[in-house]
GULO-535703 format. One record per residue (C-alpha): x, y, z; residue in three letters. Coordinates in steps of 0.1 Angstrom, whole numbers, always signed. Example, Ala and Ser with C-alpha at 12.3 -4.5 7.8 and 13.67 -1.06 7.14 Angstrom:
<X +123, Y -45, Z +78, type ALA>
<X +137, Y -11, Z +71, type SER>
***
This chain:
<X +77, Y +47, Z -446, type MET>
<X +51, Y +71, Z -456, type LYS>
<X +29, Y +60, Z -492, type LEU>
<X +32, Y +94, Z -502, type ARG>
<X +72, Y +97, Z -498, type ASN>
<X +76, Y +68, Z -522, type LEU>
<X +89, Y +72, Z -560, type ILE>
<X +91, Y +47, Z -586, type TYR>
<X +102, Y +44, Z -618, type GLU>
<X +76, Y +34, Z -644, type ARG>
<X +72, Y -3, Z -649, type GLY>
<X +100, Y -9, Z -623, type GLY>
<X +88, Y -43, Z -607, type MET>
<X +74, Y -74, Z -619, type ASN>
<X +38, Y -75, Z -619, type LYS>
<X +18, Y -101, Z -593, type ALA>
<X -9, Y -101, Z -622, type GLY>
<X -29, Y -84, Z -649, type THR>
<X -43, Y -50, Z -635, type ILE>
<X -77, Y -41, Z -647, type SER>
<X -93, Y -5, Z -635, type ILE>
<X -129, Y -6, Z -634, type ALA>
<X -145, Y +30, Z -633, type MET>
<X -182, Y +41, Z -633, type CYS>
<X -193, Y +73, Z -649, type THR>
<X -224, Y +91, Z -645, type TYR>
<X -224, Y +127, Z -655, type ASN>
<X -192, Y +132, Z -644, type GLY>
<X -173, Y +155, Z -670, type GLU>
<X -166, Y +183, Z -641, type ARG>
<X -139, Y +160, Z -625, type TYR>
<X -134, Y +131, Z -651, type LEU>
<X -105, Y +145, Z -668, type LYS>
<X -84, Y +149, Z -638, type ASN>
<X -91, Y +113, Z -625, type MET>
<X -79, Y +99, Z -661, type LEU>
<X -50, Y +124, Z -659, type ASP>
<X -41, Y +107, Z -627, type SER>
<X -46, Y +69, Z -639, type ILE>
<X -23, Y +78, Z -669, type GLY>
<X +3, Y +91, Z -644, type ALA>
<X +8, Y +57, Z -625, type GLN>
<X +43, Y +46, Z -622, type THR>
<X +29, Y +11, Z -635, type VAL>
<X +1, Y +13, Z -660, type LEU>
<X -30, Y -8, Z -658, type PRO>
<X -31, Y -34, Z -683, type ASP>
<X -68, Y -19, Z -692, type GLU>
<X -92, Y +7, Z -681, type LEU>
<X -127, Y -5, Z -683, type VAL>
<X -155, Y +23, Z -680, type ILE>
<X -193, Y +17, Z -676, type CYS>
<X -211, Y +48, Z -682, type ASP>
<X -247, Y +50, Z -670, type ASP>
<X -264, Y +70, Z -696, type VAL>
<X -248, Y +102, Z -685, type SER>
<X -261, Y +133, Z -705, type SER>
<X -236, Y +158, Z -698, type ASP>
<X -198, Y +156, Z -721, type GLY>
<X -187, Y +122, Z -700, type THR>
<X -187, Y +102, Z -731, type LEU>
<X -169, Y +128, Z -752, type LYS>
<X -141, Y +128, Z -727, type ILE>
<X -140, Y +92, Z -722, type LEU>
<X -138, Y +88, Z -761, type GLU>
<X -109, Y +115, Z -763, type ALA>
<X -89, Y +96, Z -737, type TYR>
<X -92, Y +67, Z -752, type LYS>
<X -76, Y +74, Z -784, type CYS>
<X -47, Y +90, Z -766, type THR>
<X -44, Y +66, Z -737, type SER>
<X -10, Y +43, Z -733, type GLY>
<X -30, Y +12, Z -724, type PHE>
<X -66, Y -2, Z -737, type PRO>
<X -98, Y +16, Z -725, type VAL>
<X -130, Y -2, Z -729, type ARG>
<X -164, Y +20, Z -728, type ILE>
<X -195, Y +1, Z -722, type ILE>
<X -225, Y +24, Z -728, type LYS>
<X -253, Y +12, Z -704, type ASN>
<X -290, Y +13, Z -728, type SER>
<X -309, Y +26, Z -695, type GLN>
<X -298, Y +39, Z -660, type ASN>
<X -290, Y +12, Z -633, type ILE>
<X -280, Y +31, Z -605, type GLY>
<X -244, Y +27, Z -592, type PHE>
<X -243, Y -7, Z -573, type VAL>
<X -255, Y -24, Z -607, type LYS>
<X -232, Y -3, Z -628, type ASN>
<X -201, Y -15, Z -607, type PHE>
<X -213, Y -50, Z -610, type GLU>
<X -215, Y -46, Z -647, type LYS>
<X -179, Y -31, Z -650, type VAL>
<X -160, Y -56, Z -629, type ILE>
<X -176, Y -84, Z -649, type THR>
<X -163, Y -69, Z -681, type ASN>
<X -125, Y -67, Z -667, type CYS>
<X -100, Y -92, Z -675, type THR>
<X -75, Y -85, Z -650, type GLY>
<X -63, Y -108, Z -623, type ASP>
<X -64, Y -77, Z -600, type ILE>
<X -92, Y -56, Z -601, type ILE>
<X -90, Y -17, Z -591, type LEU>
<X -123, Y +2, Z -585, type LEU>
<X -122, Y +39, Z -593, type ALA>
<X -149, Y +69, Z -588, type ASP>
<X -150, Y +96, Z -616, type GLN>
<X -144, Y +120, Z -593, type ASP>
<X -112, Y +105, Z -577, type ASP>
<X -75, Y +118, Z -582, type TYR>
<X -49, Y +89, Z -576, type TRP>
<X -14, Y +97, Z -558, type GLN>
<X +10, Y +84, Z -588, type PRO>
<X +25, Y +53, Z -567, type TYR>
<X -14, Y +39, Z -560, type LYS>
<X -12, Y +9, Z -587, type VAL>
<X +21, Y +1, Z -579, type HIS>
<X +17, Y -3, Z -541, type GLU>
<X -14, Y -20, Z -545, type ILE>
<X +4, Y -46, Z -572, type ASN>
<X +32, Y -49, Z -544, type ARG>
<X +13, Y -62, Z -520, type VAL>
<X -5, Y -88, Z -540, type PHE>
<X +32, Y -99, Z -551, type HIS>
<X +47, Y -99, Z -519, type ASP>
<X +14, Y -117, Z -502, type ASN>
<X +4, Y -145, Z -529, type PRO>
<X -24, Y -156, Z -508, type SER>
<X -37, Y -121, Z -500, type CYS>
<X -76, Y -119, Z -515, type GLY>
<X -80, Y -83, Z -512, type TYR>
<X -63, Y -49, Z -507, type VAL>
<X -80, Y -17, Z -496, type PHE>
<X -67, Y +17, Z -488, type SER>
<X -76, Y +50, Z -468, type ASN>
<X -80, Y +84, Z -490, type ALA>
<X -75, Y +118, Z -481, type GLU>
<X -109, Y +138, Z -488, type LEU>
<X -103, Y +171, Z -508, type VAL>
<X -129, Y +196, Z -523, type ASP>
<X -133, Y +204, Z -559, type GLU>
<X -101, Y +223, Z -561, type ASN>
<X -80, Y +193, Z -543, type ARG>
<X -77, Y +214, Z -511, type LYS>
<X -78, Y +191, Z -482, type SER>
<X -107, Y +189, Z -461, type LEU>
<X -89, Y +176, Z -431, type SER>
<X -107, Y +145, Z -429, type LEU>
<X -98, Y +110, Z -446, type ASP>
<X -123, Y +84, Z -459, type LEU>
<X -119, Y +60, Z -430, type TRP>
<X -129, Y +83, Z -401, type LYS>
<X -159, Y +98, Z -426, type SER>
<X -173, Y +63, Z -427, type VAL>
<X -166, Y +55, Z -390, type GLY>
<X -139, Y +28, Z -400, type PHE>
<X -119, Y +28, Z -369, type ASN>
<X -90, Y +2, Z -354, type HIS>
<X -113, Y -22, Z -344, type ARG>
<X -127, Y -26, Z -375, type ARG>
<X -94, Y -27, Z -393, type TYR>
<X -83, Y -55, Z -371, type LYS>
<X -112, Y -74, Z -384, type GLN>
<X -97, Y -72, Z -422, type TYR>
<X -62, Y -77, Z -411, type THR>
<X -63, Y -108, Z -390, type GLU>
***
């Protein structure tokens, strides 16, 4: 069964553990609201959303603060005092998460409503599983398909896939 055809009720399964979403932001006001809305529309909501902003100079922080006030789950915003770059920013946000399961999110992503549920299900069904990763459809700023997926764009082929699944 294809993932995109699955529909779940909000809160409809037992959790494998607590779920944190770790998101980094930097001047992301253009796409951020769509990403935050897609997190809020998940069929299984996270236990927390931790956001580390890397000294944005646009309206990113205003959007984050507004979302924090209306979210159905805890949102923590960490503001860097100086720009540390995306790698260090992700390291920082991950270390500030409290969940047993940490999902990484980019500010310009858009998640299908079952993403958190499906990842949680994999951990629940496979207690010895250490990580889960997924493919993504690449789209333009209007979410129109570019007819390319993430794995193809980075050269992730069947041979490399097998390295992670054996």
